[in-house]
mmCIF file of the N, C-alpha and C atoms, coordinates in Angstrom:
data_MODEL
# 
_entry.id   MODEL 
# 
loop_
_atom_site.group_PDB 
_atom_site.id 
_atom_site.type_symbol 
_atom_site.label_atom_id 
_atom_site.label_alt_id 
_atom_site.label_comp_id 
_atom_site.label_asym_id 
_atom_site.label_entity_id 
_atom_site.label_seq_id 
_atom_site.pdbx_PDB_ins_code 
_atom_site.Cartn_x 
_atom_site.Cartn_y 
_atom_site.Cartn_z 
_atom_site.occupancy 
_atom_site.B_iso_or_equiv 
_atom_site.pdbx_formal_charge 
_atom_site.auth_seq_id 
_atom_site.auth_comp_id 
_atom_site.auth_asym_id 
_atom_site.auth_atom_id 
_atom_site.pdbx_PDB_model_num 
ATOM 1   N N  . MET A 1 1  ? 5.635   6.577   -1.608  1.00 0.00 ? 1  MET A N  1 
ATOM 2   C CA . MET A 1 1  ? 4.556   5.700   -1.963  1.00 0.00 ? 1  MET A CA 1 
ATOM 3   C C  . MET A 1 1  ? 4.560   4.537   -0.981  1.00 0.00 ? 1  MET A C  1 
ATOM 4   N N  . LEU A 1 2  ? 3.402   4.255   -0.410  1.00 0.00 ? 2  LEU A N  1 
ATOM 5   C CA . LEU A 1 2  ? 3.253   3.144   0.519   1.00 0.00 ? 2  LEU A CA 1 
ATOM 6   C C  . LEU A 1 2  ? 2.610   1.986   -0.223  1.00 0.00 ? 2  LEU A C  1 
ATOM 7   N N  . ASN A 1 3  ? 3.277   0.845   -0.246  1.00 0.00 ? 3  ASN A N  1 
ATOM 8   C CA . ASN A 1 3  ? 2.776   -0.365  -0.891  1.00 0.00 ? 3  ASN A CA 1 
ATOM 9   C C  . ASN A 1 3  ? 2.644   -1.444  0.170   1.00 0.00 ? 3  ASN A C  1 
ATOM 10  N N  . LEU A 1 4  ? 1.469   -2.033  0.278   1.00 0.00 ? 4  LEU A N  1 
ATOM 11  C CA . LEU A 1 4  ? 1.248   -3.129  1.209   1.00 0.00 ? 4  LEU A CA 1 
ATOM 12  C C  . LEU A 1 4  ? 0.920   -4.374  0.410   1.00 0.00 ? 4  LEU A C  1 
ATOM 13  N N  . VAL A 1 5  ? 1.682   -5.443  0.668   1.00 0.00 ? 5  VAL A N  1 
ATOM 14  C CA . VAL A 1 5  ? 1.501   -6.690  -0.056  1.00 0.00 ? 5  VAL A CA 1 
ATOM 15  C C  . VAL A 1 5  ? 1.295   -7.809  0.953   1.00 0.00 ? 5  VAL A C  1 
ATOM 16  N N  . ASP A 1 6  ? 0.252   -8.618  0.744   1.00 0.00 ? 6  ASP A N  1 
ATOM 17  C CA . ASP A 1 6  ? 0.002   -9.779  1.587   1.00 0.00 ? 6  ASP A CA 1 
ATOM 18  C C  . ASP A 1 6  ? 1.074   -10.819 1.265   1.00 0.00 ? 6  ASP A C  1 
ATOM 19  N N  . GLU A 1 7  ? 1.869   -11.196 2.238   1.00 0.00 ? 7  GLU A N  1 
ATOM 20  C CA . GLU A 1 7  ? 2.975   -12.123 1.998   1.00 0.00 ? 7  GLU A CA 1 
ATOM 21  C C  . GLU A 1 7  ? 2.505   -13.527 1.634   1.00 0.00 ? 7  GLU A C  1 
ATOM 22  N N  . HIS A 1 8  ? 1.328   -13.890 2.077   1.00 0.00 ? 8  HIS A N  1 
ATOM 23  C CA . HIS A 1 8  ? 0.825   -15.236 1.798   1.00 0.00 ? 8  HIS A CA 1 
ATOM 24  C C  . HIS A 1 8  ? 0.254   -15.346 0.385   1.00 0.00 ? 8  HIS A C  1 
ATOM 25  N N  . THR A 1 9  ? -0.603  -14.424 0.017   1.00 0.00 ? 9  THR A N  1 
ATOM 26  C CA . THR A 1 9  ? -1.265  -14.485 -1.296  1.00 0.00 ? 9  THR A CA 1 
ATOM 27  C C  . THR A 1 9  ? -0.563  -13.646 -2.358  1.00 0.00 ? 9  THR A C  1 
ATOM 28  N N  . ARG A 1 10 ? 0.355   -12.792 -1.935  1.00 0.00 ? 10 ARG A N  1 
ATOM 29  C CA . ARG A 1 10 ? 1.066   -11.851 -2.812  1.00 0.00 ? 10 ARG A CA 1 
ATOM 30  C C  . ARG A 1 10 ? 0.119   -10.831 -3.434  1.00 0.00 ? 10 ARG A C  1 
ATOM 31  N N  . GLU A 1 11 ? -1.044  -10.650 -2.819  1.00 0.00 ? 11 GLU A N  1 
ATOM 32  C CA . GLU A 1 11 ? -2.021  -9.675  -3.283  1.00 0.00 ? 11 GLU A CA 1 
ATOM 33  C C  . GLU A 1 11 ? -1.622  -8.283  -2.805  1.00 0.00 ? 11 GLU A C  1 
ATOM 34  N N  . CYS A 1 12 ? -1.717  -7.319  -3.691  1.00 0.00 ? 12 CYS A N  1 
ATOM 35  C CA . CYS A 1 12 ? -1.451  -5.939  -3.315  1.00 0.00 ? 12 CYS A CA 1 
ATOM 36  C C  . CYS A 1 12 ? -2.667  -5.398  -2.582  1.00 0.00 ? 12 CYS A C  1 
ATOM 37  N N  . LEU A 1 13 ? -2.498  -4.998  -1.337  1.00 0.00 ? 13 LEU A N  1 
ATOM 38  C CA . LEU A 1 13 ? -3.597  -4.518  -0.519  1.00 0.00 ? 13 LEU A CA 1 
ATOM 39  C C  . LEU A 1 13 ? -3.762  -3.012  -0.595  1.00 0.00 ? 13 LEU A C  1 
ATOM 40  N N  . LEU A 1 14 ? -2.672  -2.317  -0.864  1.00 0.00 ? 14 LEU A N  1 
ATOM 41  C CA . LEU A 1 14 ? -2.739  -0.858  -0.876  1.00 0.00 ? 14 LEU A CA 1 
ATOM 42  C C  . LEU A 1 14 ? -1.566  -0.294  -1.658  1.00 0.00 ? 14 LEU A C  1 
ATOM 43  N N  . VAL A 1 15 ? -1.855  0.683   -2.492  1.00 0.00 ? 15 VAL A N  1 
ATOM 44  C CA . VAL A 1 15 ? -0.835  1.522   -3.122  1.00 0.00 ? 15 VAL A CA 1 
ATOM 45  C C  . VAL A 1 15 ? -1.311  2.948   -2.892  1.00 0.00 ? 15 VAL A C  1 
ATOM 46  N N  . ARG A 1 16 ? -0.584  3.697   -2.078  1.00 0.00 ? 16 ARG A N  1 
ATOM 47  C CA . ARG A 1 16 ? -1.029  5.049   -1.752  1.00 0.00 ? 16 ARG A CA 1 
ATOM 48  C C  . ARG A 1 16 ? 0.155   6.009   -1.807  1.00 0.00 ? 16 ARG A C  1 
ATOM 49  N N  . PRO A 1 17 ? 0.176   6.905   -2.792  1.00 0.00 ? 17 PRO A N  1 
ATOM 50  C CA . PRO A 1 17 ? 1.229   7.910   -2.863  1.00 0.00 ? 17 PRO A CA 1 
ATOM 51  C C  . PRO A 1 17 ? 0.887   9.115   -1.992  1.00 0.00 ? 17 PRO A C  1 
ATOM 52  N N  . GLU A 1 18 ? 1.883   9.662   -1.365  1.00 0.00 ? 18 GLU A N  1 
ATOM 53  C CA . GLU A 1 18 ? 1.761   10.894  -0.571  1.00 0.00 ? 18 GLU A CA 1 
ATOM 54  C C  . GLU A 1 18 ? 3.053   11.680  -0.754  1.00 0.00 ? 18 GLU A C  1 
ATOM 55  N N  . ARG A 1 19 ? 2.976   12.970  -0.587  1.00 0.00 ? 19 ARG A N  1 
ATOM 56  C CA . ARG A 1 19 ? 4.204   13.787  -0.641  1.00 0.00 ? 19 ARG A CA 1 
ATOM 57  C C  . ARG A 1 19 ? 5.101   13.490  0.555   1.00 0.00 ? 19 ARG A C  1 
ATOM 58  N N  . ARG A 1 20 ? 4.481   13.341  1.716   1.00 0.00 ? 20 ARG A N  1 
ATOM 59  C CA . ARG A 1 20 ? 5.231   13.022  2.945   1.00 0.00 ? 20 ARG A CA 1 
ATOM 60  C C  . ARG A 1 20 ? 4.437   12.001  3.738   1.00 0.00 ? 20 ARG A C  1 
ATOM 61  N N  . TRP A 1 21 ? 5.141   11.023  4.280   1.00 0.00 ? 21 TRP A N  1 
ATOM 62  C CA . TRP A 1 21 ? 4.510   10.008  5.124   1.00 0.00 ? 21 TRP A CA 1 
ATOM 63  C C  . TRP A 1 21 ? 4.949   10.213  6.556   1.00 0.00 ? 21 TRP A C  1 
ATOM 64  N N  . SER A 1 22 ? 4.025   10.573  7.400   1.00 0.00 ? 22 SER A N  1 
ATOM 65  C CA . SER A 1 22 ? 4.319   10.623  8.834   1.00 0.00 ? 22 SER A CA 1 
ATOM 66  C C  . SER A 1 22 ? 3.931   9.274   9.417   1.00 0.00 ? 22 SER A C  1 
ATOM 67  N N  . SER A 1 23 ? 4.403   8.998   10.620  1.00 0.00 ? 23 SER A N  1 
ATOM 68  C CA . SER A 1 23 ? 4.052   7.721   11.248  1.00 0.00 ? 23 SER A CA 1 
ATOM 69  C C  . SER A 1 23 ? 2.539   7.642   11.472  1.00 0.00 ? 23 SER A C  1 
ATOM 70  N N  . ALA A 1 24 ? 1.899   8.758   11.755  1.00 0.00 ? 24 ALA A N  1 
ATOM 71  C CA . ALA A 1 24 ? 0.446   8.769   11.957  1.00 0.00 ? 24 ALA A CA 1 
ATOM 72  C C  . ALA A 1 24 ? -0.293  8.391   10.670  1.00 0.00 ? 24 ALA A C  1 
ATOM 73  N N  . LYS A 1 25 ? 0.192   8.887   9.518   1.00 0.00 ? 25 LYS A N  1 
ATOM 74  C CA . LYS A 1 25 ? -0.442  8.542   8.246   1.00 0.00 ? 25 LYS A CA 1 
ATOM 75  C C  . LYS A 1 25 ? -0.263  7.063   7.913   1.00 0.00 ? 25 LYS A C  1 
ATOM 76  N N  . VAL A 1 26 ? 0.914   6.521   8.216   1.00 0.00 ? 26 VAL A N  1 
ATOM 77  C CA . VAL A 1 26 ? 1.163   5.095   7.971   1.00 0.00 ? 26 VAL A CA 1 
ATOM 78  C C  . VAL A 1 26 ? 0.237   4.253   8.844   1.00 0.00 ? 26 VAL A C  1 
ATOM 79  N N  . ILE A 1 27 ? 0.129   4.601   10.110  1.00 0.00 ? 27 ILE A N  1 
ATOM 80  C CA . ILE A 1 27 ? -0.742  3.870   11.029  1.00 0.00 ? 27 ILE A CA 1 
ATOM 81  C C  . ILE A 1 27 ? -2.192  3.958   10.563  1.00 0.00 ? 27 ILE A C  1 
ATOM 82  N N  . GLU A 1 28 ? -2.623  5.128   10.115  1.00 0.00 ? 28 GLU A N  1 
ATOM 83  C CA . GLU A 1 28 ? -3.990  5.302   9.611   1.00 0.00 ? 28 GLU A CA 1 
ATOM 84  C C  . GLU A 1 28 ? -4.239  4.438   8.378   1.00 0.00 ? 28 GLU A C  1 
ATOM 85  N N  . ALA A 1 29 ? -3.270  4.392   7.458   1.00 0.00 ? 29 ALA A N  1 
ATOM 86  C CA . ALA A 1 29 ? -3.414  3.570   6.256   1.00 0.00 ? 29 ALA A CA 1 
ATOM 87  C C  . ALA A 1 29 ? -3.491  2.090   6.612   1.00 0.00 ? 29 ALA A C  1 
ATOM 88  N N  . LEU A 1 30 ? -2.653  1.648   7.542   1.00 0.00 ? 30 LEU A N  1 
ATOM 89  C CA . LEU A 1 30 ? -2.688  0.246   7.986   1.00 0.00 ? 30 LEU A CA 1 
ATOM 90  C C  . LEU A 1 30 ? -4.013  -0.085  8.656   1.00 0.00 ? 30 LEU A C  1 
ATOM 91  N N  . ALA A 1 31 ? -4.526  0.835   9.459   1.00 0.00 ? 31 ALA A N  1 
ATOM 92  C CA . ALA A 1 31 ? -5.809  0.626   10.127  1.00 0.00 ? 31 ALA A CA 1 
ATOM 93  C C  . ALA A 1 31 ? -6.945  0.549   9.103   1.00 0.00 ? 31 ALA A C  1 
ATOM 94  N N  . ASP A 1 32 ? -6.898  1.382   8.067   1.00 0.00 ? 32 ASP A N  1 
ATOM 95  C CA . ASP A 1 32 ? -7.917  1.340   7.013   1.00 0.00 ? 32 ASP A CA 1 
ATOM 96  C C  . ASP A 1 32 ? -7.929  -0.023  6.321   1.00 0.00 ? 32 ASP A C  1 
ATOM 97  N N  . VAL A 1 33 ? -6.745  -0.518  5.991   1.00 0.00 ? 33 VAL A N  1 
ATOM 98  C CA . VAL A 1 33 ? -6.647  -1.828  5.334   1.00 0.00 ? 33 VAL A CA 1 
ATOM 99  C C  . VAL A 1 33 ? -7.149  -2.921  6.274   1.00 0.00 ? 33 VAL A C  1 
ATOM 100 N N  . ALA A 1 34 ? -6.765  -2.845  7.539   1.00 0.00 ? 34 ALA A N  1 
ATOM 101 C CA . ALA A 1 34 ? -7.193  -3.854  8.513   1.00 0.00 ? 34 ALA A CA 1 
ATOM 102 C C  . ALA A 1 34 ? -8.713  -3.858  8.657   1.00 0.00 ? 34 ALA A C  1 
ATOM 103 N N  . ARG A 1 35 ? -9.313  -2.687  8.763   1.00 0.00 ? 35 ARG A N  1 
ATOM 104 C CA . ARG A 1 35 ? -10.768 -2.601  8.886   1.00 0.00 ? 35 ARG A CA 1 
ATOM 105 C C  . ARG A 1 35 ? -11.453 -3.145  7.639   1.00 0.00 ? 35 ARG A C  1 
ATOM 106 N N  . ARG A 1 36 ? -10.958 -2.752  6.501   1.00 0.00 ? 36 ARG A N  1 
ATOM 107 C CA . ARG A 1 36 ? -11.582 -3.135  5.231   1.00 0.00 ? 36 ARG A CA 1 
ATOM 108 C C  . ARG A 1 36 ? -11.386 -4.613  4.915   1.00 0.00 ? 36 ARG A C  1 
ATOM 109 N N  . ARG A 1 37 ? -10.219 -5.133  5.230   1.00 0.00 ? 37 ARG A N  1 
ATOM 110 C CA . ARG A 1 37 ? -9.851  -6.467  4.762   1.00 0.00 ? 37 ARG A CA 1 
ATOM 111 C C  . ARG A 1 37 ? -9.954  -7.564  5.821   1.00 0.00 ? 37 ARG A C  1 
ATOM 112 N N  . PHE A 1 38 ? -9.329  -7.324  6.960   1.00 0.00 ? 38 PHE A N  1 
ATOM 113 C CA . PHE A 1 38 ? -9.144  -8.419  7.911   1.00 0.00 ? 38 PHE A CA 1 
ATOM 114 C C  . PHE A 1 38 ? -10.233 -8.499  8.970   1.00 0.00 ? 38 PHE A C  1 
ATOM 115 N N  . ILE A 1 39 ? -10.683 -7.396  9.457   1.00 0.00 ? 39 ILE A N  1 
ATOM 116 C CA . ILE A 1 39 ? -11.683 -7.426  10.515  1.00 0.00 ? 39 ILE A CA 1 
ATOM 117 C C  . ILE A 1 39 ? -13.023 -7.895  9.967   1.00 0.00 ? 39 ILE A C  1 
ATOM 118 N N  . SER A 1 40 ? -13.333 -7.554  8.724   1.00 0.00 ? 40 SER A N  1 
ATOM 119 C CA . SER A 1 40 ? -14.599 -7.951  8.138   1.00 0.00 ? 40 SER A CA 1 
ATOM 120 C C  . SER A 1 40 ? -14.635 -9.429  7.768   1.00 0.00 ? 40 SER A C  1 
ATOM 121 N N  . SER A 1 41 ? -13.481 -10.085 7.729   1.00 0.00 ? 41 SER A N  1 
ATOM 122 C CA . SER A 1 41 ? -13.412 -11.496 7.370   1.00 0.00 ? 41 SER A CA 1 
ATOM 123 C C  . SER A 1 41 ? -12.821 -12.298 8.523   1.00 0.00 ? 41 SER A C  1 
ATOM 124 N N  . PRO A 1 42 ? -13.663 -12.913 9.367   1.00 0.00 ? 42 PRO A N  1 
ATOM 125 C CA . PRO A 1 42 ? -13.147 -13.629 10.533  1.00 0.00 ? 42 PRO A CA 1 
ATOM 126 C C  . PRO A 1 42 ? -12.335 -14.870 10.174  1.00 0.00 ? 42 PRO A C  1 
ATOM 127 N N  . ALA A 1 43 ? -12.457 -15.375 8.951   1.00 0.00 ? 43 ALA A N  1 
ATOM 128 C CA . ALA A 1 43 ? -11.712 -16.568 8.572   1.00 0.00 ? 43 ALA A CA 1 
ATOM 129 C C  . ALA A 1 43 ? -10.243 -16.276 8.280   1.00 0.00 ? 43 ALA A C  1 
ATOM 130 N N  . VAL A 1 44 ? -9.914  -15.016 8.118   1.00 0.00 ? 44 VAL A N  1 
ATOM 131 C CA . VAL A 1 44 ? -8.536  -14.635 7.796   1.00 0.00 ? 44 VAL A CA 1 
ATOM 132 C C  . VAL A 1 44 ? -7.716  -14.575 9.077   1.00 0.00 ? 44 VAL A C  1 
ATOM 133 N N  . HIS A 1 45 ? -6.600  -15.286 9.094   1.00 0.00 ? 45 HIS A N  1 
ATOM 134 C CA . HIS A 1 45 ? -5.724  -15.283 10.262  1.00 0.00 ? 45 HIS A CA 1 
ATOM 135 C C  . HIS A 1 45 ? -4.341  -15.774 9.885   1.00 0.00 ? 45 HIS A C  1 
ATOM 136 N N  . GLY A 1 46 ? -3.445  -15.757 10.829  1.00 0.00 ? 46 GLY A N  1 
ATOM 137 C CA . GLY A 1 46 ? -2.084  -16.262 10.603  1.00 0.00 ? 46 GLY A CA 1 
ATOM 138 C C  . GLY A 1 46 ? -1.334  -15.458 9.572   1.00 0.00 ? 46 GLY A C  1 
ATOM 139 N N  . SER A 1 47 ? -0.634  -16.167 8.696   1.00 0.00 ? 47 SER A N  1 
ATOM 140 C CA . SER A 1 47 ? 0.242   -15.487 7.739   1.00 0.00 ? 47 SER A CA 1 
ATOM 141 C C  . SER A 1 47 ? -0.527  -14.699 6.695   1.00 0.00 ? 47 SER A C  1 
ATOM 142 N N  . THR A 1 48 ? -1.782  -14.999 6.473   1.00 0.00 ? 48 THR A N  1 
ATOM 143 C CA . THR A 1 48 ? -2.570  -14.232 5.512   1.00 0.00 ? 48 THR A CA 1 
ATOM 144 C C  . THR A 1 48 ? -2.730  -12.790 5.963   1.00 0.00 ? 48 THR A C  1 
ATOM 145 N N  . ALA A 1 49 ? -2.748  -12.569 7.262   1.00 0.00 ? 49 ALA A N  1 
ATOM 146 C CA . ALA A 1 49 ? -2.956  -11.227 7.789   1.00 0.00 ? 49 ALA A CA 1 
ATOM 147 C C  . ALA A 1 49 ? -1.673  -10.423 7.890   1.00 0.00 ? 49 ALA A C  1 
ATOM 148 N N  . ILE A 1 50 ? -0.560  -10.987 7.495   1.00 0.00 ? 50 ILE A N  1 
ATOM 149 C CA . ILE A 1 50 ? 0.718   -10.291 7.588   1.00 0.00 ? 50 ILE A CA 1 
ATOM 150 C C  . ILE A 1 50 ? 0.982   -9.559  6.281   1.00 0.00 ? 50 ILE A C  1 
ATOM 151 N N  . ALA A 1 51 ? 1.123   -8.258  6.363   1.00 0.00 ? 51 ALA A N  1 
ATOM 152 C CA . ALA A 1 51 ? 1.423   -7.464  5.164   1.00 0.00 ? 51 ALA A CA 1 
ATOM 153 C C  . ALA A 1 51 ? 2.805   -6.863  5.303   1.00 0.00 ? 51 ALA A C  1 
ATOM 154 N N  . ARG A 1 52 ? 3.466   -6.716  4.191   1.00 0.00 ? 52 ARG A N  1 
ATOM 155 C CA . ARG A 1 52 ? 4.801   -6.130  4.199   1.00 0.00 ? 52 ARG A CA 1 
ATOM 156 C C  . ARG A 1 52 ? 4.747   -4.777  3.505   1.00 0.00 ? 52 ARG A C  1 
ATOM 157 N N  . ALA A 1 53 ? 5.327   -3.777  4.118   1.00 0.00 ? 53 ALA A N  1 
ATOM 158 C CA . ALA A 1 53 ? 5.319   -2.435  3.539   1.00 0.00 ? 53 ALA A CA 1 
ATOM 159 C C  . ALA A 1 53 ? 6.515   -2.278  2.609   1.00 0.00 ? 53 ALA A C  1 
ATOM 160 N N  . SER A 1 54 ? 6.255   -1.624  1.493   1.00 0.00 ? 54 SER A N  1 
ATOM 161 C CA . SER A 1 54 ? 7.302   -1.183  0.589   1.00 0.00 ? 54 SER A CA 1 
ATOM 162 C C  . SER A 1 54 ? 8.045   -2.301  -0.116  1.00 0.00 ? 54 SER A C  1 
ATOM 163 N N  . THR A 1 55 ? 7.705   -2.525  -1.362  1.00 0.00 ? 55 THR A N  1 
ATOM 164 C CA . THR A 1 55 ? 8.450   -3.478  -2.198  1.00 0.00 ? 55 THR A CA 1 
ATOM 165 C C  . THR A 1 55 ? 9.291   -2.693  -3.184  1.00 0.00 ? 55 THR A C  1 
ATOM 166 N N  . ARG A 1 56 ? 10.291  -3.312  -3.701  1.00 0.00 ? 56 ARG A N  1 
ATOM 167 C CA . ARG A 1 56 ? 11.219  -2.659  -4.620  1.00 0.00 ? 56 ARG A CA 1 
ATOM 168 C C  . ARG A 1 56 ? 10.644  -2.541  -6.035  1.00 0.00 ? 56 ARG A C  1 
ATOM 169 N N  . LYS A 1 57 ? 9.829   -3.484  -6.455  1.00 0.00 ? 57 LYS A N  1 
ATOM 170 C CA . LYS A 1 57 ? 9.335   -3.527  -7.823  1.00 0.00 ? 57 LYS A CA 1 
ATOM 171 C C  . LYS A 1 57 ? 8.580   -2.258  -8.252  1.00 0.00 ? 57 LYS A C  1 
ATOM 172 N N  . PRO A 1 58 ? 7.617   -1.747  -7.474  1.00 0.00 ? 58 PRO A N  1 
ATOM 173 C CA . PRO A 1 58 ? 6.945   -0.515  -7.912  1.00 0.00 ? 58 PRO A CA 1 
ATOM 174 C C  . PRO A 1 58 ? 7.906   0.654   -8.084  1.00 0.00 ? 58 PRO A C  1 
ATOM 175 N N  . ARG A 1 59 ? 8.909   0.723   -7.235  1.00 0.00 ? 59 ARG A N  1 
ATOM 176 C CA . ARG A 1 59 ? 9.877   1.808   -7.369  1.00 0.00 ? 59 ARG A CA 1 
ATOM 177 C C  . ARG A 1 59 ? 10.626  1.685   -8.687  1.00 0.00 ? 59 ARG A C  1 
ATOM 178 N N  . ASP A 1 60 ? 11.075  0.490   -9.015  1.00 0.00 ? 60 ASP A N  1 
ATOM 179 C CA . ASP A 1 60 ? 11.825  0.281   -10.249 1.00 0.00 ? 60 ASP A CA 1 
ATOM 180 C C  . ASP A 1 60 ? 10.969  0.504   -11.486 1.00 0.00 ? 60 ASP A C  1 
ATOM 181 N N  . GLU A 1 61 ? 9.715   0.023   -11.447 1.00 0.00 ? 61 GLU A N  1 
ATOM 182 C CA . GLU A 1 61 ? 8.878   0.072   -12.638 1.00 0.00 ? 61 GLU A CA 1 
ATOM 183 C C  . GLU A 1 61 ? 8.080   1.367   -12.780 1.00 0.00 ? 61 GLU A C  1 
ATOM 184 N N  . PHE A 1 62 ? 7.830   2.049   -11.699 1.00 0.00 ? 62 PHE A N  1 
ATOM 185 C CA . PHE A 1 62 ? 6.914   3.197   -11.738 1.00 0.00 ? 62 PHE A CA 1 
ATOM 186 C C  . PHE A 1 62 ? 7.621   4.502   -11.417 1.00 0.00 ? 62 PHE A C  1 
ATOM 187 N N  . LEU A 1 63 ? 8.203   4.591   -10.246 1.00 0.00 ? 63 LEU A N  1 
ATOM 188 C CA . LEU A 1 63 ? 8.746   5.871   -9.792  1.00 0.00 ? 63 LEU A CA 1 
ATOM 189 C C  . LEU A 1 63 ? 10.016  6.283   -10.509 1.00 0.00 ? 63 LEU A C  1 
ATOM 190 N N  . ASN A 1 64 ? 10.907  5.350   -10.780 1.00 0.00 ? 64 ASN A N  1 
ATOM 191 C CA . ASN A 1 64 ? 12.177  5.706   -11.404 1.00 0.00 ? 64 ASN A CA 1 
ATOM 192 C C  . ASN A 1 64 ? 12.025  6.117   -12.866 1.00 0.00 ? 64 ASN A C  1 
ATOM 193 N N  . GLY A 1 65 ? 10.935  5.716   -13.511 1.00 0.00 ? 65 GLY A N  1 
ATOM 194 C CA . GLY A 1 65 ? 10.774  5.997   -14.931 1.00 0.00 ? 65 GLY A CA 1 
ATOM 195 C C  . GLY A 1 65 ? 9.852   7.157   -15.247 1.00 0.00 ? 65 GLY A C  1 
ATOM 196 N N  . GLU A 1 66 ? 9.388   7.877   -14.252 1.00 0.00 ? 66 GLU A N  1 
ATOM 197 C CA . GLU A 1 66 ? 8.403   8.927   -14.476 1.00 0.00 ? 66 GLU A CA 1 
ATOM 198 C C  . GLU A 1 66 ? 8.823   10.246  -13.838 1.00 0.00 ? 66 GLU A C  1 
ATOM 199 N N  . ILE A 1 67 ? 8.354   11.329  -14.421 1.00 0.00 ? 67 ILE A N  1 
ATOM 200 C CA . ILE A 1 67 ? 8.443   12.655  -13.808 1.00 0.00 ? 67 ILE A CA 1 
ATOM 201 C C  . ILE A 1 67 ? 7.007   13.090  -13.578 1.00 0.00 ? 67 ILE A C  1 
ATOM 202 N N  . PHE A 1 68 ? 6.677   13.383  -12.344 1.00 0.00 ? 68 PHE A N  1 
ATOM 203 C CA . PHE A 1 68 ? 5.309   13.743  -11.989 1.00 0.00 ? 68 PHE A CA 1 
ATOM 204 C C  . PHE A 1 68 ? 5.227   15.238  -11.734 1.00 0.00 ? 68 PHE A C  1 
ATOM 205 N N  . TYR A 1 69 ? 4.148   15.844  -12.203 1.00 0.00 ? 69 TYR A N  1 
ATOM 206 C CA . TYR A 1 69 ? 3.966   17.275  -12.041 1.00 0.00 ? 69 TYR A CA 1 
ATOM 207 C C  . TYR A 1 69 ? 2.979   17.633  -10.940 1.00 0.00 ? 69 TYR A C  1 
ATOM 208 N N  . SER A 1 70 ? 2.253   16.632  -10.439 1.00 0.00 ? 70 SER A N  1 
ATOM 209 C CA . SER A 1 70 ? 1.331   16.886  -9.335  1.00 0.00 ? 70 SER A CA 1 
ATOM 210 C C  . SER A 1 70 ? 1.041   15.577  -8.610  1.00 0.00 ? 70 SER A C  1 
ATOM 211 N N  . LEU A 1 71 ? 0.582   15.691  -7.372  1.00 0.00 ? 71 LEU A N  1 
ATOM 212 C CA . LEU A 1 71 ? 0.206   14.512  -6.607  1.00 0.00 ? 71 LEU A CA 1 
ATOM 213 C C  . LEU A 1 71 ? -1.024  13.852  -7.229  1.00 0.00 ? 71 LEU A C  1 
ATOM 214 N N  . LYS A 1 72 ? -1.924  14.644  -7.796  1.00 0.00 ? 72 LYS A N  1 
ATOM 215 C CA . LYS A 1 72 ? -3.113  14.087  -8.457  1.00 0.00 ? 72 LYS A CA 1 
ATOM 216 C C  . LYS A 1 72 ? -2.715  13.171  -9.611  1.00 0.00 ? 72 LYS A C  1 
ATOM 217 N N  . GLU A 1 73 ? -1.701  13.553  -10.372 1.00 0.00 ? 73 GLU A N  1 
ATOM 218 C CA . GLU A 1 73 ? -1.223  12.717  -11.465 1.00 0.00 ? 73 GLU A CA 1 
ATOM 219 C C  . GLU A 1 73 ? -0.707  11.376  -10.934 1.00 0.00 ? 73 GLU A C  1 
ATOM 220 N N  . VAL A 1 74 ? 0.030   11.395  -9.832  1.00 0.00 ? 74 VAL A N  1 
ATOM 221 C CA . VAL A 1 74 ? 0.536   10.174  -9.235  1.00 0.00 ? 74 VAL A CA 1 
ATOM 222 C C  . VAL A 1 74 ? -0.624  9.294   -8.755  1.00 0.00 ? 74 VAL A C  1 
ATOM 223 N N  . LEU A 1 75 ? -1.618  9.906   -8.134  1.00 0.00 ? 75 LEU A N  1 
ATOM 224 C CA . LEU A 1 75 ? -2.771  9.145   -7.657  1.00 0.00 ? 75 LEU A CA 1 
ATOM 225 C C  . LEU A 1 75 ? -3.496  8.443   -8.799  1.00 0.00 ? 75 LEU A C  1 
ATOM 226 N N  . VAL A 1 76 ? -3.683  9.139   -9.920  1.00 0.00 ? 76 VAL A N  1 
ATOM 227 C CA . VAL A 1 76 ? -4.377  8.560   -11.070 1.00 0.00 ? 76 VAL A CA 1 
ATOM 228 C C  . VAL A 1 76 ? -3.541  7.421   -11.669 1.00 0.00 ? 76 VAL A C  1 
ATOM 229 N N  . LEU A 1 77 ? -2.259  7.626   -11.842 1.00 0.00 ? 77 LEU A N  1 
ATOM 230 C CA . LEU A 1 77 ? -1.397  6.599   -12.418 1.00 0.00 ? 77 LEU A CA 1 
ATOM 231 C C  . LEU A 1 77 ? -1.239  5.394   -11.492 1.00 0.00 ? 77 LEU A C  1 
ATOM 232 N N  . ALA A 1 78 ? -1.240  5.611   -10.177 1.00 0.00 ? 78 ALA A N  1 
ATOM 233 C CA . ALA A 1 78 ? -1.111  4.508   -9.230  1.00 0.00 ? 78 ALA A CA 1 
ATOM 234 C C  . ALA A 1 78 ? -2.330  3.598   -9.260  1.00 0.00 ? 78 ALA A C  1 
ATOM 235 N N  . GLU A 1 79 ? -3.503  4.186   -9.496  1.00 0.00 ? 79 GLU A N  1 
ATOM 236 C CA . GLU A 1 79 ? -4.717  3.369   -9.582  1.00 0.00 ? 79 GLU A CA 1 
ATOM 237 C C  . GLU A 1 79 ? -4.627  2.443   -10.779 1.00 0.00 ? 79 GLU A C  1 
# 
C-alpha cells in the first residue's frame, strides 16, 4: 500500500493498494498526485509540496488487523 502524506498540512494525498509496486508504478502515482494537486495550484510551493511515502499508522490500523480475499476488497476498504 502506498500512502502519501503532505508533511506540512498532514493531509493524506494518496492511499493506493497494489499487489506489487514497481518503481515505475510509484513514479506514475507520484506524477498523478503532482498533476492533480501541485501543478494545478501555482500558489503551492516549499514544504507544502513535500510528500512522504509510507507511514506506519495505516499499517498498524488497517493491514495488520485484516485478512483480504481480493485486491478489489482492499481498494474498497482503503477508500
